[in-house]
N, C-alpha and C positions, 0 to 999 in steps of 0.2 A: 424463708422459712417460718410459718406463724408463733406467735407467741402463745407459748402453753396455758399459759393464761388467760386467755381464750376459753378453751375450752374446759378448763376450771371454774371460768365465773359462770360459763353456759350449763352443767352443770349441776351447780350449785344454784341457778335460778330455776332451771327446772326439775330440781327433787329438793325444795324447800325444807323439808321434813327429815331428810337425810340425817343420821348423824345423832351423837347420843347428846342431849342437853346437860348442861354444868357438866361436861366430860373431865374437866379437871377437879370438880369436887370431890368424883367418884376415883380417878387417878389416887388423891393426895389421902384420901380414906388408906386406901390399896397398900399406901406407904408407909401409912402409920401402924396398920395392921404388920406389915411386913418387917418394918422396924423392931417393935415390940416382941416379934417371931426372935428375930434377931436377937435382942435383950436378953432373952430366955436361953437361948442355945443357937452361937453362932454359926452351929454348923446346918441348920435349919438354911441360913441363907444360900451355900451352896447350892441348894436344890432349885433355886430361881431362875438364877442365870442362864442365859442363851447357851449353849453349846450346841453346835453341830451335829457332832457324835454322839453324844449322846439322845438328841430328839430323834434321831434316825434310828436309834435303838430303841424306842420306845418312848422318852419323858417327854413327849409332845406340849405335856403345859408348860415347858421352858417357852415356846412361841409365843405366850401372853404374859407369864409370869415378870418374863426381863423387861419386860415396858413398864412392870409397879413394880420393880426395883430399887429402894430409897435411896437418892440421890447423894446421900451422906449418912452414914450409922452412928456417927457422936450423938452429944447432946446438938450439936447446930445444927442438925438433921431438924429442927422445927422449923427453924427460921426459913430452911431453902423449903419447906413444905408449902410454908404461908406464901411465901416470896412466888414461887414457881404458880400457887393455884392465884394469886393474883395476877399473874402477868396472863396464865392462861384466861381467866375469867375476863379479861379486861378484851384480850383479844377477840374473843367467842361474842361481847359482843358488839365489835367493832365491824368485825367480818361477818357476822352470824353464825349458826352450830355449822351446817354446814360446810360453809368454806375452813372452818378452824377444824373439824373434824378430817376433814380432806388432808389437811395440814402437816396435823400432829398423826396419823396414820400412815402417810405417805414417809414421812419419817421414820417411823419404826420398819416399812417393809423393808426401806432401802439397808439399815443398817442388819435388818435379816439375809435380805439377799447377799451382800458385801458379806457376811459371815458364812455364809453358805458357797459361796463364790471361790474366795480364800482357802476352806476348807477342802474341795473337788479339787480346785489345782495345786497345792502346796501341802496339804494334809493337815497344816494348822488348825491347831482347836483353838479358837477366842474366844473366851468367857467375854460376854459382852451383858450392857444395862442400857438405860435408854438416858444416859448421861448426855450423848450429842445431840440427841433430841432433844433434851431440854436444855441446852445451850442452843440452838437453833432458833428455839421462841423465845429466848432471852433476845438475838439478834435483832428478830423481827420487831420483838418489841419498843428497843432501843431506835428500829430506821423510823419508825413511825411516828414515835415518838422521845425523840432527841432531848429535849430542852426538858423531859418532866423530872421533879429531882426526886429523889427516895433518900431518906438517914443510913447512909452506911455506918453499920456498928449500931444502929439506934441513934446516930449522937453527929456525921459529919455530913453534912446536905452536897448531896453530889450530883448531875445529870449523870442521866442515862448512857447518850453519847459517850462519856468518858470513861463510865463502865464496860461497855461493849466494847471499845479499843481498848482497855489492858486487858480484857477476856481474850480480843482478838489478837493480840502480843501474846500469851498463852500456849491459844491454839494453834498459832503460824510454829512456836518454839516444839509444841508435841510435834506437831506434823514433820520440821526439818530433823528432830534429836531420836525420834521413833523408825527402827529398822521397817524396811519395807517388806511384803505389800502392808503391813499393819500400821503403816503412817496414815495410807487412804484412806481407812473405815470413817475419823474425822470429815473430812470433804465429803465424802459420799454420804454421811449423814447428818448432815447439815445442807444438802443439793435443793431439798425443800426450800429452805431460806435464799437460795440465789433466785429459783424458779419465782416465788411469790414476791421477793421483796429486790430484785436485783434489776429490774429497769427502772425502779423509783431509785434507788442509789447511783445508777449511771446516768440518769437527768437531774441528780441533782434536787428531788423533789421531796422532802421526808414528806411521809404516808401520816396524816397526823391531823385532825380535824379543829384546822384554824382557818378561817375565812377575813381579808380583809372588810373594811366598812362595806358596807353593801348599800348598793344604789338599785334601788326598788326599781326603778325606771327600767334599766339594762335587764335586771333577773326576771321582771315580767313578760319582756321581750323574748328572752332566751328562753325563759320555758314554751312560751308562746312557739316558738320555733319548734322547740323538742315536739309539742304538741303537733304540730304540722305533719312532721317528719315522720315519728316514729309511734302515731294513733294512741296514743294513751295520753290522759287526763294527770294521772297521780304516778308514781314511782319512788318507792319507799329508797331511803340514803342509807339502809347500811344491808338489804339483801337484791336490792334490785328488782324487787315483784312490780308490776304495774297492775293499772285497773285492769287493761286490754288483756292479757294474760289469765288474770283472776277477780274476775268480773263480781264473785262474792264477799270478797277482802277488802276490809273499811280501811280507810286511809284518813290520817289527821295531821295537821303539821301540828311540831314542838312550838313553843313559846317562851321557851327557855334558851335555845337556840339563837346564835347570831346570825340571821339570813332568814332565807325561805325554804326551810327543807322540811322535807314530805316523809312520813314513818308510817308503814305498814301498824294493826293493831297488833301484833306478836312485836314489833320493838320501839314503840309510841313510847311505853315506856322503861324498855332495855336500851338505852344505847348511852354511845358517849355525844356529850351534846357538843355541838360546835359554837366557838369563841371566836373571838374578835383576837 
């Protein structure tokens, strides 16, 4: 069976303009608006969550608003808003807009499908938000940038991989202690993480923009081989577009990246720099 990432990567290459640019900015703005609505009248938040019974009885806006439901309703929510905005924006810069949108909306779709499935099979009305979609986004960020440090509570420096391990422990505990079949919802909601990053984890190669000291002679030989085999001269290190596929697209090399890395005009000023 072929790796599904092959088809996802192909789709993103063929549809580079797919998706919403700066998606997490709009998601976080909606989070803030809904948080304010909840602060004015907490009852209003009950109209935002996904409920399969109510959706089937006309409240179809819940298919959208549940994805914009605030991940927290207390004052700490604004820390969560900023944290997920930062993670989502970084993933979009690294993957490209198309791939990040596929990732985010696939998590939303999986959550909706499983919510409906549980309702049709068991009759259970599970009220959902996008909590586990955000968690899968965090897991993906930690898989690609495991050694990046953040300040826990703005004081304690800690690497992303340790935060991810703690969250994974609570995630597993929740799956074990929650009754079936509701306990499978978190697993289904983060399937996109396993699709996008599972191969990386199995190979033990973190997906992050780091390279060793560059041997320019070896790199030049590699590039010549790629040009001979793939019939292109330039290929964007972010979105994968080439001058063979997009002859009118401008390509440049980044002087701030360690190594010999080419970027298209959309990503030359919008990418995570490769470092030693």
